[in-house]
C-alpha positions in Angstrom: -14.3 69.2 -63.9 -16.7 72.1 -63.7 -20.1 73.2 -65.0 -21.4 69.8 -66.4 -24.9 68.5 -66.4 -25.7 64.8 -66.2 -29.3 63.8 -66.7 -30.9 60.3 -66.0 -27.7 58.3 -66.2 -28.1 54.5 -66.2 -25.8 54.1 -63.2 -23.8 56.7 -61.2 -24.0 60.3 -62.3 -20.3 61.2 -62.0 -17.6 58.6 -61.0 -13.9 58.7 -61.0 -11.2 56.1 -60.1 -7.9 57.3 -61.3 -7.8 61.1 -60.8 -5.7 62.8 -58.1 -5.9 66.4 -56.8 -9.2 66.8 -58.6 -11.6 69.8 -58.5 -15.2 68.8 -58.9 -17.3 72.1 -59.0 -20.7 73.4 -60.0 -21.9 70.2 -61.7 -25.5 69.0 -61.8 -26.7 65.4 -61.7 -30.4 64.6 -61.9 -32.2 61.2 -61.8 -29.2 58.9 -61.5 -29.9 55.2 -61.8 -27.6 54.5 -58.8 -25.7 57.2 -56.8 -24.9 60.9 -57.6 -21.1 61.4 -57.3 -19.0 58.3 -56.6 -15.3 57.9 -55.9 -14.3 54.3 -57.1 -17.6 53.1 -58.6 -18.3 49.4 -58.9 -15.8 47.4 -60.9 -13.3 50.2 -61.0 -10.0 50.5 -59.1 -9.8 52.6 -55.9 -7.8 55.7 -56.5 -5.5 57.5 -54.1 -5.1 61.2 -53.8 -7.6 63.9 -53.0 -10.5 65.9 -54.5 -12.3 69.1 -53.7 -16.0 68.7 -54.2 -18.0 71.9 -54.0 -21.0 73.7 -55.4 -22.5 70.6 -57.0 -26.2 69.7 -57.2 -27.7 66.2 -57.1 -31.5 65.6 -57.4 -33.9 62.8 -58.1 -32.1 60.1 -56.1 -33.8 56.7 -55.9 -34.6 54.8 -52.7 -31.4 53.8 -50.9 -29.2 55.8 -53.1 -26.7 58.5 -51.9 -25.7 61.8 -53.4 -22.0 61.2 -52.6 -20.2 58.0 -51.9 -16.4 57.5 -51.3 -15.5 53.8 -51.7 -11.8 54.4 -51.5 -10.2 54.5 -48.0 -7.0 55.9 -49.6 -8.7 58.9 -51.1 -9.4 62.2 -49.2 -12.4 64.2 -50.3 -13.1 67.8 -49.1 -16.9 68.2 -49.5 -18.5 71.6 -49.0 -21.4 73.9 -50.2 -23.1 71.3 -52.3 -26.8 71.1 -52.9 -28.2 67.6 -52.3 -30.3 65.8 -49.7 -28.5 65.0 -46.5 -27.2 61.5 -46.1 -29.9 59.1 -44.9 -29.6 58.1 -41.3 -29.2 54.4 -40.5 -32.5 52.5 -40.5 -34.1 49.2 -41.4 -34.3 48.4 -45.1 -37.8 49.0 -46.3 -38.6 51.0 -43.2 -39.7 48.2 -40.9 -37.3 46.2 -38.6 -37.0 42.5 -39.5 -39.0 40.3 -37.1 -37.2 37.8 -34.8 -38.1 35.0 -34.8 -38.0 35.0 -38.5 -35.7 35.2 -41.5 -33.4 38.2 -42.2 -32.2 38.3 -45.8 -28.5 39.2 -46.0 -29.2 41.7 -48.8 -31.6 43.6 -46.6 -28.9 45.3 -44.5 -29.8 48.7 -43.1 -29.9 51.9 -45.1 -27.4 54.7 -44.3 -24.5 53.9 -46.6 -20.8 53.2 -46.2 -19.5 53.5 -42.6 -23.0 53.7 -41.2 -25.0 50.7 -42.3 -22.1 48.7 -43.7 -18.4 48.8 -44.1 -16.8 47.4 -47.3 -13.4 47.7 -48.8 -14.7 47.7 -52.4 -17.9 47.6 -54.4 -18.6 45.4 -57.3 -22.0 43.9 -56.8 -24.2 42.6 -59.6 -27.6 43.5 -58.1 -27.8 47.2 -58.6 -31.5 46.8 -59.5 -32.1 45.8 -55.9 -29.7 48.1 -54.0 -28.2 51.1 -55.6 -25.0 51.3 -53.5 -23.0 48.8 -55.5 -22.4 46.6 -52.4 -21.4 43.0 -53.2 -24.7 41.3 -54.0 -25.3 38.5 -56.5 -28.2 36.5 -57.9 -28.5 33.4 -55.7 -29.0 29.9 -56.9 -30.3 28.9 -53.5 -33.8 27.7 -53.0 -36.2 30.7 -53.1 -34.0 32.8 -55.4 -33.3 36.4 -54.7 -29.9 37.8 -53.8 -27.0 36.8 -51.6 -24.3 38.9 -50.0 -20.8 38.0 -51.4 -17.2 39.1 -51.9 -16.7 38.7 -48.2 -13.4 40.0 -46.6 -12.0 40.3 -43.1 -13.0 43.6 -41.5 -16.2 44.2 -43.4 -19.5 44.3 -41.6 -23.2 44.8 -42.2 -25.9 46.0 -39.8 -29.5 44.8 -39.5 -32.2 46.4 -37.5 -34.5 43.8 -36.0 -37.4 43.6 -33.6 -37.1 40.7 -31.1 -40.5 39.5 -29.9 -39.4 37.8 -26.7 -36.1 37.9 -24.8 -34.4 34.5 -24.9 -32.0 32.2 -26.6 -32.6 31.6 -30.3 -31.2 29.1 -32.8 -29.4 31.0 -35.5 -29.4 29.3 -38.9 -26.9 30.8 -41.3 -27.4 29.9 -45.0 -23.9 29.9 -46.5 -21.8 28.8 -49.4 -18.1 28.4 -49.4 -15.8 26.6 -52.0 -13.4 25.7 -49.1 -13.9 25.5 -45.3 -13.3 28.8 -43.5 -12.2 28.8 -39.9 -13.5 31.8 -37.8 -15.5 33.2 -40.8 -17.8 35.5 -38.9 -19.6 36.4 -35.7 -22.7 38.3 -34.8 -22.5 41.3 -32.4 -24.9 43.8 -30.8 -24.9 47.6 -31.0 -22.4 47.8 -28.2 -20.0 45.5 -30.1 -20.5 42.5 -27.8 -19.8 39.2 -29.5 -23.0 37.2 -29.3 -22.0 34.0 -31.1 -18.3 33.6 -30.9 -16.3 32.7 -34.0 -18.4 30.6 -36.4 -16.6 28.1 -38.7 -18.0 27.4 -42.1 -17.7 24.0 -43.9 -16.7 23.6 -47.5 -19.9 23.4 -49.6 -17.8 23.0 -52.8 -19.0 26.0 -54.7 -20.0 29.7 -54.4 -23.6 28.7 -55.1 -23.8 25.4 -53.3 -25.6 26.1 -50.1 -25.6 24.6 -46.6 -27.0 25.7 -43.2 -24.7 26.3 -40.3 -26.3 26.5 -36.9 -25.3 28.4 -33.8 -27.2 30.1 -30.9 -27.6 33.7 -29.8 -29.3 35.2 -26.7 -31.2 38.5 -27.4 -33.2 40.9 -25.3 -36.7 41.8 -26.4 -37.4 44.8 -28.6 -35.9 46.8 -31.4 -32.1 46.5 -31.8 -29.3 46.5 -34.3 -27.3 43.4 -35.0 -24.0 43.5 -36.9 -22.8 40.6 -39.1 -19.0 40.9 -38.8 -16.9 39.3 -41.5 -13.7 38.0 -39.8 -12.3 36.0 -42.7 -13.5 36.0 -46.3 -14.2 33.3 -48.8 -17.9 32.7 -48.5 -21.4 33.9 -49.5 -24.4 34.3 -47.2 -28.1 34.2 -48.3 -29.9 34.7 -45.0 -29.9 34.6 -41.2 -32.8 32.6 -39.8 -33.8 33.0 -36.1 -35.9 30.2 -34.5 -37.5 30.7 -31.1 -38.0 28.2 -28.3 -35.0 26.0 -29.1 -33.4 26.4 -25.7 -29.7 26.7 -25.0 -27.1 24.7 -26.9 -26.8 21.1 -25.6 -24.8 17.9 -26.1 -26.4 14.6 -27.1 -24.4 11.4 -27.2 -25.4 8.6 -29.5 -23.8 5.1 -29.3 -23.6 2.8 -32.2 -24.3 -0.1 -32.1 -26.8 0.2 -29.2 -25.9 -3.3 -27.9 -23.0 -5.8 -28.1 -23.3 -9.6 -28.0 -20.1 -11.7 -27.6 -19.6 -15.3 -28.9 -19.1 -18.1 -26.4 -15.9 -17.4 -24.4 -14.1 -19.8 -22.1 -14.3 -18.9 -18.4 -11.4 -16.7 -17.3 -10.3 -16.0 -20.8 -10.6 -12.6 -22.6 -12.3 -12.1 -25.9 -11.3 -10.0 -28.9 -12.5 -6.4 -28.5 -15.7 -5.1 -30.1 -16.0 -1.3 -30.9 -18.7 1.2 -30.0 -18.7 4.5 -31.8 -19.9 7.5 -29.7 -21.1 10.6 -31.6 -22.0 14.0 -30.2 -25.1 14.9 -32.3 -25.9 17.9 -30.3 -25.0 21.6 -30.6 -22.6 22.0 -27.7 -19.4 20.3 -26.5 -20.1 17.2 -24.3 -18.2 17.0 -21.0 -17.5 13.3 -20.3 -17.1 12.5 -16.7 -17.0 8.7 -16.9 -16.9 5.7 -19.2 -17.4 2.3 -17.4 -18.2 -1.3 -18.3 -20.0 -3.4 -15.8 -20.2 -7.1 -15.1 -17.6 -9.4 -16.8 -16.8 -6.7 -19.3 -13.9 -4.1 -19.6 -13.4 -1.1 -21.8 -10.7 1.3 -23.2 -11.8 4.6 -24.6 -10.6 7.4 -26.9 -13.3 9.8 -25.7 -11.3 11.7 -23.1 -13.0 14.3 -21.0 -14.8 16.3 -23.8 -16.3 15.7 -27.2 -17.0 18.6 -29.6 -20.4 18.9 -31.3 -20.4 16.7 -34.4 -17.3 14.8 -33.3 -17.0 11.1 -32.4 -14.8 8.7 -30.4 -14.6 5.0 -29.9 -14.9 2.6 -26.9 -13.4 -0.9 -27.2 -15.1 -3.5 -25.1 -13.8 -7.0 -24.1 -15.6 -9.9 -22.4 -13.9 -12.1 -19.7 -16.5 -14.4 -18.2 -16.0 -15.4 -14.5 -18.5 -18.2 -14.7 -20.3 -20.3 -17.3 -23.7 -19.3 -18.7 -25.2 -16.0 -19.9 -23.4 -13.0 -18.6 -24.7 -9.4 -18.9 -23.4 -5.9 -18.3 -23.7 -2.3 -19.4 -21.4 0.2 -21.0 -22.2 3.6 -19.5 -21.1 7.1 -20.5 -21.8 9.9 -18.0 -21.5 13.6 -18.5 -23.5 16.8 -19.3 -25.3 15.3 -22.4 -29.1 15.7 -22.6 -29.6 11.9 -22.6 -27.3 11.3 -19.6 -26.3 8.5 -19.0 -25.8 7.0 -22.5 -25.8 3.2 -22.3 -25.0 0.2 -24.4 -26.3 -3.3 -23.4 -23.6 -6.0 -23.2 -24.1 -9.8 -23.2 -22.0 -12.9 -23.7 -21.9 -16.6 -22.7 -19.2 -18.1 -20.6 -18.2 -21.7 -21.3 -16.3 -24.1 -19.0 -13.6 -25.7 -21.2 -11.3 -27.2 -18.6 -12.3 -30.6 -19.9 -11.8 -29.7 -23.6 -8.8 -30.1 -25.8 -8.5 -26.7 -27.4 -6.2 -28.0 -30.1 -8.5 -30.6 -31.5 -9.0 -30.1 -35.2 -7.0 -26.8 -35.3 -4.6 -25.9 -38.1 -0.9 -26.6 -37.7 2.4 -25.7 -39.1 6.0 -27.1 -38.9 9.6 -26.5 -39.6 9.6 -29.6 -41.9 8.2 -33.1 -42.3 9.2 -36.4 -43.8 7.3 -38.5 -46.3 3.6 -38.8 -45.3 4.0 -37.5 -41.8 2.8 -33.9 -41.9 2.0 -31.7 -38.9 -1.7 -31.9 -39.5 -1.6 -35.4 -37.9 -0.9 -33.9 -34.4 -4.5 -32.5 -34.1 -6.5 -35.2 -35.9 -7.4 -37.1 -32.7 -5.6 -40.3 -33.6 -2.6 -41.4 -31.6 -1.6 -43.8 -34.4 -0.8 -41.0 -36.9 2.1 -38.7 -36.3 4.3 -35.8 -37.4 8.0 -36.6 -38.2 10.4 -33.8 -39.1 13.3 -34.0 -41.6 15.9 -36.5 -40.3 19.3 -35.7 -38.9 18.6 -32.0 -38.6 17.9 -30.2 -35.3 16.2 -28.1 -34.0 12.7 -28.9 -35.5 9.3 -27.6 -34.4 5.6 -28.1 -34.8 2.9 -25.7 -33.7 -0.9 -25.3 -33.3 -3.0 -22.2 -34.2 -6.0 -21.9 -31.9 -7.5 -19.2 -34.1 -7.7 -16.7 -31.2 -5.8 -16.2 -28.0 -6.9 -18.7 -25.3 -5.8 -19.3 -21.8 -4.1 -22.7 -21.2 -1.9 -24.2 -18.5 -1.3 -27.7 -19.7 0.0 -29.4 -22.9 -0.1 -33.1 -23.5 2.1 -34.8 -26.1 1.8 -38.3 -27.4 3.6 -40.8 -29.6 2.0 -44.0 -31.1 1.2 -46.2 -28.1 3.0 -49.3 -29.6 6.3 -47.5 -30.1 9.3 -48.3 -27.9 10.5 -45.8 -25.3 12.5 -42.8 -26.2 13.5 -39.4 -24.8 13.1 -36.1 -26.6 14.5 -32.7 -25.5 11.6 -30.2 -25.8 10.9 -26.5 -25.3 7.3 -25.1 -25.3 6.6 -21.6 -26.5 3.6 -19.4 -27.0 2.7 -16.4 -29.2 -0.2 -14.1 -29.9 1.0 -13.2 -33.4 2.8 -16.2 -34.7 6.1 -14.3 -34.9 7.3 -13.4 -31.4 7.3 -16.4 -29.0 7.5 -16.5 -25.2 9.0 -19.5 -23.4 6.3 -21.3 -21.5 8.3 -24.3 -20.6 12.1 -24.3 -20.7 14.1 -26.9 -22.5 14.1 -30.3 -20.7 14.2 -34.0 -21.5 10.8 -35.9 -21.6 10.6 -39.7 -21.8 7.8 -41.3 -23.8 7.2 -44.7 -22.3 4.8 -47.4 -23.6 3.9 -48.2 -19.9 2.2 -44.7 -19.8 0.9 -44.9 -23.3 3.8 -42.8 -24.6 2.3 -39.7 -23.1 4.0 -36.8 -21.4 2.4 -33.7 -19.8 3.9 -30.2 -19.7 2.4 -27.9 -17.1 3.0 -24.2 -16.8 1.5 -21.0 -15.3 -1.7 -20.1 -17.2 -0.9 -18.2 -20.4 -3.2 -16.6 -23.0 -1.8 -17.4 -26.4 -3.0 -18.1 -29.9 0.0 -20.1 -31.1 1.6 -23.0 -29.1 4.9 -24.4 -30.4 7.0 -27.4 -29.4 10.6 -27.3 -30.4 12.6 -30.5 -30.5 16.4 -30.4 -30.2 17.2 -34.1 -29.6 15.6 -37.6 -29.8 17.4 -40.7 -28.7 15.0 -43.0 -30.4 15.1 -41.5 -33.9 17.1 -38.6 -35.5 14.0 -36.4 -35.9 11.3 -34.6 -34.1 8.2 -36.8 -33.5 4.7 -36.1 -32.1 1.5 -37.9 -32.8 -0.9 -35.8 -30.6 -0.4 -32.2 -29.5 -3.2 -31.4 -27.0 -3.7 -28.0 -25.3 -5.9 -27.8 -22.3 -7.6 -24.7 -20.9 -6.6 -23.2 -17.5 
């Protein structure tokens, strides 16, 4: 292609994307709307091959435009004896470094072109009216309008010349959009290539134009300097980088919810059901947890471990076991490097002395079977005259009481109607926390109900904390069935 003149083109003066072994000689481009001579212009495929570009003239370039741009890494261009302005050196967009603290618009990357101010693998931006280089800009729907940088891809980078007012640690607010979460999306580096932020993960915002702010921190010296926004993994857009001064170093803050726990009345020397506290790190740094303790008559188990990432949460389960009656208090304490160290939760509960209380009174019951009008509910109704009787001539039979929650007991009292004649029943006592799996509390033995002792027998055993207590009857010499009128359970 030789001897052509291109005047005032709307976009690039001369562009090619499919030619190989091309000679481009003695052509003239004046007043291009974008760049002068471009290999692989926006929206066109990147060619492979080579070209000799010599004796060409380019004049009337606009601000930020280049006489020659090669956007294809697989294309070799030999450029010599052309007549056009030298490539612009790297410098701040608009001529003045962006102020820090302050906002740096992503589209205001430095001037200087490909390989100097930025590195991209392709160009297909929609904002040529703002930047003439075809870099991937788009009209943003974010608050404030303007443009955003898009079409991100691993290995691309953009440089920004800034002027930092005061040396120190700054909060860096990245305004980003990403349809899906991106792990290790980007990092910020200085002119020496030192990573200033570490890998920054981006959350899913749901759409290319649905925006969120991701916060990290960066420590900068004072004065003019060049920062590079390195794209490590693609799949996101960025609108701006906001630097805020005086925020200090990243820190952890632990918040506990609820801030206090109150337990219902609990029998002395018995353990309550657990209540849960959720601990959230609402800070900007990982919390190192050195201790989780519960004081007083309270105990805890924790999922928090030794560290908790920023934004993460864990749980602490707290139980209450009063050692005396009356109001009991304590404190759940989390210690570590959090800014609000220690983090505390107030604990309180009331201990009750129930050694003189029948825990089974009025509680629900169940049975293996019953005869006629003698159901198991009679064994907790407080009347020795009513009773449970199982189906006749079939052993074993059982009756049980549900205390509603696990309670500690060491004594069971069984009665038959006081006016009945003496009889002996073979009994086993079991206990369970779930109503399915039972532990033997008292092994099978013969117990005699005698009117001289008001037909009452007592079974004692080592203190056991159970919700369900079951009496199993395997023999009765007074009647061919299991029989109980009162089933009393007494606390330890």
